N, C-alpha and C positions, 0 to 999 in steps of 0.2 A: 267923473266918480260916477253919474248914473248908469253911463254904459258898463263899466265894470260890476255895479252889481245886479245888472241884468245877463251879464254873460257869466260869473262866477258859476252860479247854481249849475248853468249847461257845461263847463268846463269838470266840474266836480263830477256831474253824471256819465261825462264820457269817461274819466277815470275811472270811473266805478264800475261800468261793464267791459272794459276791455282789460283783455287778458294780459298778464304779465309778460312782460317781453321774454324772461325766460324759459316761460312755459312749453313746452312739448307734449306731443299727444301721438299716438297713432293715427292712422288714417282711416277714416271707418267711411265704407259705401255701400250700397244695397248690392248682393250678389248679383253680377251677371257672370257669363261661362267666359265672357272676353275678359272680364277683369280678373278671375280666378286663372284662367289659363297665362295672363300676363303677369302674375304674381308669382306662378309655379315657373313658370320659364325665365326670369329673371332670378331666382333662388332665394326669393323674400321668404320673410316669417309670414305666416299667414295664420289667422284665426276664423274659422266660419262659427258663426253665431246663429244656432238654429231658433227662432223664437216666433213667440205670437203674441198681438197685443193684448190677449184674454190671458195670458199665461202669467199665473201667480210666481209659480217658481222663477220666469224670465223676468220679471220686474223685479224680484230681488237678485237676480245675477247680475243685472244692468248696473246697478252703483258701484257695484264689488267692479267689473270688468271696467267702467268708466275711470276709477280711481288705479285701477293697477295700468292702464293704459295710458294715464298722465304720466308714469314713471318713464325717467328719461331712458332705462334699457330699452322700454318696448317703443320708441320714438320710430324705429322704422317697420312695426309690426303692420301689417294689413289686415283689417278686420273687412269682414264682407257679413254682410246681414242677412241670411236666408229667412222668407219668410214662409213658416210651417204651413201657412192655409193656401198659398197662392203657388209655390213652387213643388209642387209634389214631383216632377221630372227629375229636380235637382236631389231631392231628399232619396228617391229611389237610385239613383247613381251613387250615392254616398252612402245608401245602406240605413239610413238614420228614421227611425218608426216613430220618433215623440219628439216634440218641441224642448226646448230647454238641454238641446244638446249642443255641446262646443266641441271644435274639432280643430288639431293644431295642427300645422302644415310646417314643413323646412323646406322649401321648394314644391316639389313634388311628391317628397315621401310625408304621410302622415306619421305623425310623431306622438300623439295623445289625443284620446278623446275621452268625453263624460257626459251624462246623462243626468239633470236634478241637481246637479251640485250646486251649493250655495254656501259653500268654506271659503272664505278669500284664501287661506293657505293653499287648498290643493286645487284652485282655480290659478294659483299665480305660477305653483307647480307645473299645470299644464303650459300655461304662456310660457312659462321658461325651457320647455321641452320643445317650443317653437325655435329658440334663437339657436 
């Protein structure tokens, strides 16, 4: 009985922090040219999230994106985070001038782009364009 009293709180904690077994989420990684090229070559749905840690608009976008990326229809979406401050060469190659830019691709074809958008519906529409 004493052992059960010691184990029960640990079991509760483990269950409380474990994700649900039916949870699905997009694959999120830092941007690298190799990862981007591989996702394009595979014909995957891709979202490039250009953000900066100091950007208030980016901070507003992230919970919206997290909620959408957890939806089953976006489970195969590849999300690559481009750091606005340190990846200037990537920004130039993509024609990005501002943080809080979201770019959707289906394979190697750009399907949608937005900058500074924090409306859940229009961000969902942008992600849908990559499917």
